[in-house]
C-alpha positions in Angstrom: 124.6 29.1 138.8 123.3 27.7 135.7 126.6 27.0 134.5 127.0 24.7 137.5 123.9 23.0 136.4 125.4 22.4 132.9 128.8 21.4 134.1 127.3 18.8 136.5 124.9 17.7 133.7 128.2 17.1 131.5 129.7 14.8 134.3 126.8 13.2 134.8 126.8 12.1 131.2 130.4 11.4 131.2 130.5 8.9 134.2 128.8 5.9 133.0 131.4 5.8 129.9 134.0 5.9 132.8 132.3 2.6 134.0 132.4 1.1 130.5 135.9 1.9 130.0 137.1 0.4 133.5 135.3 -2.7 132.8 136.0 -3.3 129.2 139.7 -2.8 129.8 140.3 -4.0 133.3 137.2 -6.2 133.7 139.0 -9.8 133.4 141.4 -8.4 136.3 138.6 -7.0 138.6 136.2 -10.2 138.2 133.3 -9.9 140.4 134.7 -6.3 141.7 133.5 -5.0 138.2 130.0 -5.3 139.3 130.6 -3.5 142.5 132.5 -0.9 140.4 129.8 -0.5 138.0 126.8 -0.2 140.7 129.2 2.3 142.6 129.6 4.6 139.5 126.0 4.7 138.7 124.9 5.4 142.4 127.3 8.4 142.1 125.5 9.0 138.7 122.1 8.9 140.3 123.3 11.4 143.0 124.4 13.9 140.4 121.0 13.3 138.4 119.0 14.2 141.9 121.1 17.3 142.4 120.6 18.5 138.9 116.8 17.7 138.5 116.0 19.3 142.0 118.0 22.5 140.9 116.4 22.8 137.4 112.9 22.1 138.9 113.1 24.3 142.0 116.0 26.6 141.8 115.4 27.4 138.1 111.8 26.5 137.4 111.4 29.8 135.7 113.8 29.2 133.1 112.7 27.2 130.0 116.0 25.6 129.6 119.4 25.7 130.7 121.9 25.1 127.8 125.3 25.4 126.3 125.9 26.0 122.6 129.2 25.6 120.6 129.8 26.3 117.0 131.3 22.8 115.7 132.5 24.3 112.6 131.9 26.8 109.8 132.0 26.1 106.1 131.1 29.1 103.9 127.2 29.5 104.3 127.2 26.3 106.5 127.2 26.8 110.2 126.9 23.9 112.7 126.0 24.6 116.1 125.3 22.0 118.6 125.4 21.7 122.5 123.5 20.0 125.5 120.9 21.6 127.7 118.5 20.8 130.6 114.7 21.7 130.5 112.1 20.1 132.9 111.2 16.9 131.1 115.1 16.3 130.8 115.4 17.0 134.4 113.1 14.5 135.1 114.5 11.8 132.6 117.7 12.1 134.1 116.5 10.7 137.3 114.6 8.1 135.5 117.2 6.7 133.4 120.1 6.8 136.1 118.0 5.4 138.9 116.7 2.4 136.8 120.4 1.8 135.6 121.4 1.9 139.1 118.7 -0.7 140.4 119.5 -2.9 137.3 123.2 -2.7 138.1 122.5 -3.6 141.8 120.2 -6.6 140.6 122.5 -7.8 137.9 125.7 -8.4 140.6 123.6 -11.4 141.9 121.6 -12.3 138.7 124.9 -12.4 136.5 127.0 -13.7 139.0 128.6 -16.9 137.5 128.2 -15.8 134.2 132.0 -16.0 132.2 131.2 -12.6 130.5 130.2 -10.7 133.6 132.6 -7.8 133.6 131.6 -7.4 130.1 127.9 -7.2 130.8 128.5 -4.2 133.3 130.7 -2.6 130.7 127.7 -2.7 128.1 125.3 -1.6 130.9 127.7 1.4 131.3 127.9 2.4 127.6 123.9 2.0 127.1 123.3 4.4 129.9 125.8 6.8 128.5 124.2 6.9 125.2 120.7 7.0 127.0 121.7 10.2 128.9 123.1 11.9 125.7 119.6 11.7 124.1 118.1 13.2 127.4 120.5 16.1 127.4 120.7 16.7 123.3 119.4 20.2 122.7 119.5 19.5 119.0 119.0 17.0 116.3 122.4 16.1 115.3 123.8 15.0 118.9 120.6 13.4 119.7 121.0 11.4 116.2 124.2 10.5 117.2 123.1 9.0 120.6 120.2 7.7 119.2 122.4 5.3 116.9 124.7 4.7 120.2 121.7 3.5 122.0 120.9 1.1 119.0 124.2 -0.6 119.0 124.7 -0.9 122.8 121.2 -2.5 122.8 122.2 -4.8 120.2 125.1 -5.8 122.3 123.0 -6.1 125.4 120.0 -8.2 123.8 122.8 -10.6 121.8 124.6 -10.7 125.1 124.2 -14.7 125.1 125.0 -14.7 121.4 126.2 -18.6 121.4 122.1 -19.1 121.3 120.6 -18.8 118.2 117.5 -17.1 119.5 119.5 -14.4 121.0 121.7 -13.3 117.9 118.5 -13.6 115.8 116.6 -11.4 118.5 119.4 -8.8 118.4 120.2 -8.4 114.6 115.9 -8.2 114.3 116.3 -5.3 116.8 118.9 -3.6 115.0 117.8 -4.0 111.6 114.0 -3.1 112.7 115.7 0.2 114.5 117.4 1.1 111.5 114.2 1.2 109.3 112.7 3.7 111.8 116.1 5.6 111.8 116.0 6.3 108.1 112.7 8.3 108.4 114.3 10.0 111.5 117.4 11.1 109.4 115.1 12.1 106.4 113.1 14.4 108.8 116.2 16.2 110.2 117.8 16.6 106.5 114.4 18.4 105.4 114.4 20.5 108.7 118.3 21.3 108.4 117.9 22.1 104.5 115.1 24.6 105.4 116.1 26.2 108.5 119.8 25.8 108.5 120.3 24.6 111.8 120.0 21.5 114.1 119.1 23.2 117.3 115.6 22.6 118.4 114.9 26.3 119.2 116.2 27.5 115.9 113.9 24.9 114.0 110.6 26.0 116.2 111.5 29.7 115.6 111.8 29.2 111.7 108.2 27.3 112.0 106.8 30.0 114.0 107.7 32.6 111.7 105.9 30.7 109.0 108.6 29.3 107.1 107.5 26.1 106.0 109.8 23.4 104.1 109.8 23.8 100.3 107.0 26.5 101.5 104.3 23.6 101.9 102.8 22.6 105.2 102.4 19.4 104.1 106.3 18.9 103.9 106.4 20.2 107.3 103.9 17.3 108.3 106.1 14.9 106.3 109.2 16.0 108.1 107.4 15.5 111.4 106.3 11.9 110.4 110.0 11.5 109.6 111.0 12.3 112.9 108.2 10.5 114.4 109.5 7.2 112.5 112.6 7.4 114.8 110.2 6.9 117.9 108.4 4.3 116.0 111.4 2.0 115.8 112.8 2.9 119.3 109.2 2.8 120.9 108.3 0.0 119.1 105.3 1.1 117.7 103.1 -0.5 115.3 104.1 -1.8 112.5 107.8 -1.6 113.5 106.8 -3.1 117.3 107.9 -7.1 116.3 111.6 -6.7 117.6 110.6 -6.0 121.2 109.4 -9.0 122.3 111.9 -11.0 120.6 114.4 -8.9 122.6 113.4 -10.8 125.7 115.9 -13.3 124.8 118.6 -11.0 126.7 119.3 -11.1 130.3 116.3 -10.0 132.3 117.9 -7.1 133.7 118.5 -6.0 130.2 114.7 -6.2 129.7 114.2 -3.9 132.9 116.5 -1.5 131.6 116.1 -1.3 127.7 112.2 -2.4 127.3 110.8 -1.1 130.5 111.8 2.5 131.3 114.7 3.8 129.1 115.4 2.9 125.2 111.7 2.2 124.6 110.8 5.4 126.7 113.0 7.5 124.0 110.8 7.7 121.2 108.2 9.2 123.4 110.7 11.4 124.8 111.5 12.5 121.0 107.9 13.3 120.5 107.5 15.0 123.8 110.9 17.1 123.3 109.7 18.2 119.4 105.9 18.1 120.1 106.0 21.9 119.3 106.6 21.2 115.3 104.0 19.0 114.8 101.2 19.6 112.6 97.7 18.6 113.1 98.0 16.0 110.2 101.2 14.8 111.9 99.5 14.5 115.3 96.8 12.4 113.8 98.9 10.2 112.3 100.6 9.8 115.5 97.5 9.1 117.4 96.4 6.7 115.0 99.6 4.7 115.2 99.8 5.0 119.3 95.8 3.4 119.2 96.7 0.5 117.1 99.9 0.0 119.1 97.9 0.0 122.1 95.3 -2.3 120.9 96.9 -4.9 119.1 99.7 -6.1 121.6 97.1 -5.9 124.3 95.2 -8.8 122.7 98.4 -10.7 122.1 99.4 -10.5 125.6 96.0 -12.5 126.5 97.1 -16.0 125.6 101.0 -15.8 126.0 102.6 -18.3 128.4 105.9 -16.9 128.5 106.3 -15.1 131.6 108.8 -11.9 129.9 106.7 -12.3 126.8 103.4 -11.3 128.5 105.4 -8.3 129.9 107.2 -7.4 126.5 103.7 -7.2 124.7 102.2 -5.4 127.9 105.1 -2.7 127.3 104.5 -2.2 123.7 100.8 -1.5 124.4 101.8 1.0 127.3 104.0 2.6 124.9 101.2 3.0 122.4 99.2 4.8 125.3 101.7 7.2 125.7 102.1 8.1 121.9 98.5 8.1 121.7 98.2 10.8 124.3 100.7 12.6 122.6 98.8 12.3 119.1 95.6 13.8 120.8 97.6 16.7 122.0 97.7 15.2 125.9 101.1 16.2 126.1 101.7 16.4 129.9 99.8 13.0 130.5 101.7 11.1 127.9 104.8 12.1 129.6 103.3 11.6 132.8 102.5 7.6 131.9 106.2 7.4 130.7 107.7 8.2 134.3 105.0 6.3 136.1 105.3 3.3 133.9 109.3 3.2 134.1 109.0 2.6 137.6 106.4 -0.2 137.8 107.3 -1.8 134.1 110.9 -2.0 135.5 109.5 -3.6 138.9 107.6 -6.1 137.0 110.5 -7.3 134.8 113.0 -7.2 137.6 110.3 -9.4 139.7 109.9 -11.6 136.5 113.9 -12.0 136.8 113.5 -13.0 140.5 111.2 -15.7 139.6 113.2 -17.2 136.8 116.3 -16.6 138.7 114.7 -18.7 141.4 113.5 -21.3 138.9 116.8 -21.8 137.5 118.5 -22.3 140.9 115.6 -24.8 142.1 116.2 -26.6 138.3 120.1 -26.9 138.9 119.4 -28.4 142.4 117.1 -31.0 140.9 119.2 -31.2 138.0 116.4 -30.8 135.7 117.7 -29.3 132.5 114.5 -29.6 130.3 111.8 -27.6 131.7 111.1 -24.2 130.6 111.8 -21.8 133.4 110.0 -19.0 132.0 106.8 -20.9 131.4 104.2 -19.8 133.9 102.4 -23.4 133.2 105.5 -24.4 135.1 104.9 -22.0 138.2 101.9 -21.6 140.7 102.1 -21.3 144.4 104.8 -18.7 144.5 103.4 -16.2 146.7 104.4 -18.8 149.6 107.9 -19.6 148.4 108.9 -16.2 147.2 106.6 -13.7 149.5 108.5 -10.4 148.8 108.3 -11.2 144.9 104.7 -11.9 145.1 104.0 -8.7 147.3 106.0 -6.0 144.8 104.7 -7.9 142.0 101.1 -7.4 143.0 101.4 -3.8 143.9 103.0 -2.9 140.3 100.4 -4.9 138.7 97.8 -3.0 140.2 99.7 0.0 139.2 99.7 -1.0 135.7 96.0 -2.0 135.5 95.1 1.5 136.6 93.9 0.8 140.2 93.3 3.9 142.7 96.1 5.1 145.0 98.8 4.0 142.6 100.6 6.3 139.8 99.4 4.2 136.8 95.7 5.1 138.0 96.7 8.9 137.6 98.4 8.9 134.4 96.2 6.5 132.7 93.0 8.2 133.7 94.5 11.3 132.5 95.3 9.8 129.0 91.6 8.3 128.8 90.3 11.5 129.8 92.4 13.1 126.9 91.3 10.9 124.3 87.4 11.4 125.4 88.1 15.2 125.0 89.9 14.7 121.8 86.9 12.8 120.4 84.4 15.2 121.5 86.3 18.1 120.3 86.8 16.5 116.5 84.0 13.9 116.3 83.4 11.6 113.7 85.8 8.4 113.3 88.0 9.9 115.7 85.7 8.2 118.7 87.4 5.0 117.8 90.4 6.1 119.8 88.9 6.3 123.3 86.9 3.0 122.0 90.3 1.3 121.7 91.9 2.9 124.3 89.4 1.9 127.2 89.3 -1.7 125.7 92.9 -1.9 125.7 92.8 -0.7 129.3 90.5 -3.7 130.3 92.8 -6.1 128.5 95.8 -4.9 130.3 94.1 -5.4 133.7 92.9 -9.0 132.6 96.0 -10.4 131.1 98.2 -9.0 134.3 95.9 -10.4 136.6 96.2 -13.8 134.6 99.7 -13.7 134.8 99.7 -13.1 138.8 96.9 -15.7 139.7 98.7 -18.7 137.1 102.3 -17.9 138.3 102.0 -17.1 142.3 98.5 -18.5 143.4 97.4 -21.7 143.9 99.5 -24.7 144.3 103.0 -25.5 142.7 102.3 -26.9 139.2 105.6 -28.6 139.1 108.4 -29.9 141.5 110.7 -27.2 140.8 108.0 -24.2 141.6 107.6 -26.1 145.1 111.7 -26.0 145.7 111.9 -21.9 144.8 112.9 -19.6 147.4 113.3 -15.8 147.8 116.5 -14.5 146.5 119.0 -12.2 148.0 118.6 -8.6 148.9 120.4 -7.2 146.0 117.6 -8.7 144.0 114.5 -7.8 146.4 115.6 -4.3 147.3 115.1 -3.0 144.0 111.8 -4.4 143.6 110.8 -2.7 147.0 112.1 0.7 145.9 110.3 0.6 142.6 106.9 -0.5 144.1 107.2 2.3 146.6 107.7 4.6 143.7 104.7 3.4 142.0 102.0 5.0 144.6 100.5 8.3 143.8 101.8 10.6 146.8 105.0 11.1 144.8 103.2 12.8 142.0 100.0 14.4 143.5 98.5 15.0 147.1 95.1 14.3 145.4 95.2 10.3 144.7 92.3 10.5 142.1 93.5 13.8 139.9 97.3 14.5 139.6 96.6 17.8 137.6 97.2 19.9 140.7 100.4 18.0 141.6 104.0 19.1 141.2 104.6 16.8 138.3 102.0 18.5 135.8 103.1 21.9 137.2 106.6 21.3 136.2 105.7 19.6 132.9 103.9 22.6 131.3 101.7 22.4 128.0 104.3 23.2 125.5 102.8 26.3 123.0 102.9 24.9 119.4 105.6 26.5 117.1 103.2 25.7 114.0 101.1 28.7 113.1 97.6 27.9 114.3 96.4 28.5 110.6 98.3 25.5 109.8 97.8 23.6 112.3 94.4 23.4 114.2 91.6 24.8 112.2 90.1 21.8 111.1 90.7 19.9 114.3 88.5 22.3 116.5 84.8 21.7 115.5 82.3 24.5 115.4 80.6 22.8 118.5 83.5 23.7 120.5 84.9 26.8 119.2 82.9 28.2 116.2 84.5 32.0 116.2 87.8 30.4 116.5 87.2 27.8 113.6 86.3 30.5 111.2 88.8 32.8 112.0 91.5 30.4 111.8 89.8 28.8 108.3 89.7 32.1 106.9 93.4 32.9 108.0 94.7 30.0 106.3 94.0 31.4 102.6 96.4 34.4 103.6 100.0 35.0 102.7 102.7 33.3 104.8 103.3 36.5 106.8 99.5 37.2 107.2 99.4 33.3 108.4 102.2 33.7 110.9 100.5 36.8 112.6 97.1 35.5 112.5 98.3 32.6 114.0 100.5 33.9 116.7 97.4 34.8 118.9 95.7 31.8 118.1 98.5 29.5 119.1 98.0 26.8 121.3 94.1 27.4 121.3 93.3 23.8 120.6 95.6 22.5 123.2 93.9 24.8 125.8 90.3 23.8 124.7 91.6 20.0 125.1 92.6 20.8 128.4 89.6 22.2 129.6 87.6 19.3 128.0 90.1 16.6 129.5 89.1 18.1 133.1 85.5 17.9 131.9 85.6 14.2 131.0 87.9 13.5 134.2 85.3 11.9 136.1 83.7 9.9 133.3 86.9 8.6 132.4 87.6 7.5 135.9 84.7 5.8 136.3 84.5 3.9 132.9 88.4 3.0 133.6 87.8 1.5 136.8 84.6 -0.4 135.8 86.4 -1.7 132.7 89.7 -2.5 134.8 87.5 -4.2 137.4 86.0 -6.2 135.1 89.1 -7.6 133.3 90.3 -8.5 137.0 87.0 -10.1 137.9 87.2 -12.1 134.7 90.9 -13.5 135.4 89.7 -14.1 139.0 86.5 -16.0 137.7 88.8 -18.1 135.3 91.9 -18.7 136.6 91.4 -18.5 140.5 88.0 -19.7 141.2 87.5 -21.5 137.8 84.2 -20.7 137.5 84.6 -20.3 133.8 87.0 -23.0 132.3 90.0 -21.8 130.0 90.1 -25.1 128.4 86.6 -24.6 127.3 87.2 -20.8 126.3 90.0 -21.7 124.2 88.3 -24.8 122.5 85.1 -22.3 121.9 87.3 -19.5 120.6 89.9 -21.8 119.1 90.6 -19.5 116.1 90.8 -16.3 117.8 92.9 -17.9 120.4 95.3 -19.2 118.0 95.5 -15.6 116.0 96.6 -14.1 119.5 99.0 -16.7 120.5 100.4 -16.6 117.2 100.7 -13.0 117.7 98.5 -12.0 114.8 101.0 -14.0 112.4 102.8 -10.7 112.1 106.3 -12.1 111.8 105.1 -15.0 109.3 103.3 -12.1 107.4 106.7 -10.2 107.2 108.7 -13.3 106.2 106.1 -13.7 103.4 106.1 -10.1 102.7 109.0 -8.0 103.4 111.5 -10.4 103.9 110.3 -12.8 100.9 110.1 -9.8 99.0 113.8 -8.6 99.9 115.0 -12.1 99.2 113.2 -12.1 96.0 114.5 -9.0 94.9 118.0 -9.9 96.0 117.8 -13.1 94.0 116.5 -11.3 91.1 119.3 -8.8 91.1 121.5 -11.9 91.5 120.4 -13.0 88.5 120.6 -10.1 86.6 124.1 -9.6 87.8 125.0 -13.3 86.9 123.5 -13.6 83.4 123.2 -9.7 82.5 125.9 -7.7 83.8 128.4 -10.6 83.9 127.1 -11.5 80.8 127.9 -8.4 79.0 131.5 -8.3 80.8 131.8 -11.9 79.9 130.8 -11.3 76.2 133.2 -8.1 76.1 136.0 -10.1 77.5 135.2 -12.8 74.8 135.1 -10.3 71.9 138.2 -8.8 73.4 140.2 -12.3 73.6 138.9 -13.0 69.7 140.3 -9.5 68.7 143.3 -10.3 70.8 144.0 -13.4 68.8 143.2 -11.8 65.3 145.4 -9.0 65.9 148.2 -11.7 67.3 148.1 -13.9 64.1 148.1 -10.5 61.8 151.1 -9.4 63.8 153.0 -13.0 63.6 151.9 -13.5 59.9 151.9 -10.3 58.3 154.0 -7.7 60.1 156.4 -10.3 61.2 156.3 -12.3 57.9 157.6 -9.0 56.1 160.0 -8.4 58.5 161.4 -11.9 58.4 161.3 -12.2 54.5 163.4 -8.8 54.3 165.8 -10.3 57.0 166.1 -13.7 55.1 166.3 -11.9 51.7 169.3 -10.0 53.5 170.8 -12.6 54.7 170.7 -15.0 51.5 172.2 -12.1 49.5 174.8 -11.8 52.2 175.6 -15.4 52.1 176.2 -15.4 48.3 178.0 -12.2 48.4 180.4 -13.4 51.2 181.6 -16.2 48.8 183.2 -13.6 46.5 185.3 -12.3 49.3 188.3 -14.2 49.0 191.0 -11.6 50.4 193.3 -12.6 47.3 194.1 -9.3 45.6 194.4 -11.0 42.0 190.7 -12.0 42.5 189.7 -8.3 43.1 191.7 -7.2 40.1 189.9 -9.5 37.8 186.7 -8.2 39.1 187.8 -4.7 38.6 188.8 -5.7 34.9 185.2 -7.2 34.5 183.7 -4.7 35.7 185.4 -2.0 33.5 184.7 -4.5 30.6 180.9 -4.5 31.4 181.1 -0.5 31.9 182.6 -0.1 28.3 179.9 -2.5 26.8 177.1 -0.2 27.9 178.8 2.6 26.9 180.4 1.9 23.6 
């Protein structure tokens, strides 16, 4: 039975590649049928994913993972084992990826119609889906890294799909290069682990860590390896300071934004952290929590002032990814992954709804022959709730979910994250309280900017003639919105609308036991107030030998996580009350400013002009990077170019000059001395020959005279 699951999983992985091959080779002949082919294939893939997920979560719930492993090659002492596997989080992610991809395919059949590269778009969607499924199914670092890079290239193709626009081609390059920075750290982390444990398999690495074996016999190196692995997640999941690529990636078609930047590619980093959570030391998790907290806060402040419809959603995505990473960092593994799944539905719904609006605006602009207005500027909209009622209703519900309003899935997952940060701060104390403070502040800003977007774009009267002439889109666009909206309600995850901890999702995504011996990991995190005996025991055991540490840590493994879980339940009610008050305040301010105009938005902007401009200019991160990183790289490049031109080339040219000079000297010596001596000998011989030749007359009488003269000479000398 387990082999059937793996067989279906491999078929599930390969099916999107079939869509890519058909559309890339035969797309021109298929024409508009390429969209139907791609959508049908992804529908089949979704069905397979549901079967695999149901089988794993229900029929094989007792098995941690169903997997196949093969020995790729064996050279001497180096043996490379790879494979694929399905555990519970992989089973859930299979459904998330295939459902979002299917809905995006369906949406795109209308949204992309008329595009001259229509078949190629669906080919790229198939390649991207194949790559994402490879990441989900990988049970080892090597295969995951291969598919990780495939996701990078396929996202590059999709973001830069309209490469005729400089902004789109620049955005695709920015995304690709920024991700390479994170992937370099990922690669270094993988190599450290492979050199230490001799395997790429997750289970082998975890087993090695559990036994007390540390890279270079140092827990610090394990922390650095974990941070290296996390750098891959920082790139893919757009974590600060590598977050700058994702808002620019909105230059791609809106269905791409929904596919890549809502539920799949950007979720890959969070999924990676969840997959290898067991290997992170306490220091690595603290680093992860800090990065996640900063990422949740900064983009939320930027989204407050943006006027581009998709840019608001883009910065919202970055902020929500920060929430997920923050939750993972404080030890709230289940809630972090839970938010990944719930966020997938409502953020994909938001992006597709934005696509519905932009498509309608474009259609109205074309009808009115207006080619100058910006169809994505919310200040050109207004009144869309009347002209596009279905888009408005779905957008409103998923906005409520993102804002964390009760009866939505977003309320359940975000409440769990915030309760986890309070529990973490209570256990650790000190500066760690900044994490829940920034988390709650980010949640309040989320509610504000999302309702600002909703009110400005959909409420009131149309601000332009274009907005007045919009109308609802076809069923292929509206149906995905409805499906994603329905999935954003609470009852899919828990029968309790205010607490998901007893629902099927939390029961399926069990809290992992850490592979790192407790003496290495949790001793300083557990305050004496929380667990004095455990803290003292772990502190003492940390000074023992490696074997003793492993033994001491084994029975204490997961103590902090269990304590965190208890504290999270304790803080659940407080977190819920605070989050509702803060979110409600954010929504109230949005209505007061933009709906009822009790407070003037223009006056606020004028009063806080510096802050407003700081937010509008995105904290000047792009300018900062241009002035530092990019200018630094260009400066180094120019310095290296100067060094190459004047030093390296100078040495080469000087050598060439000296060589040429020496060659000329040798040539002159050869011509004058060597050739002179040879020519002198030849000329002398020729001269003598020419003189002697004259006495060779051919007459016997002359020769007799010469003989007699010769005899006389001889006689003279002897006599």
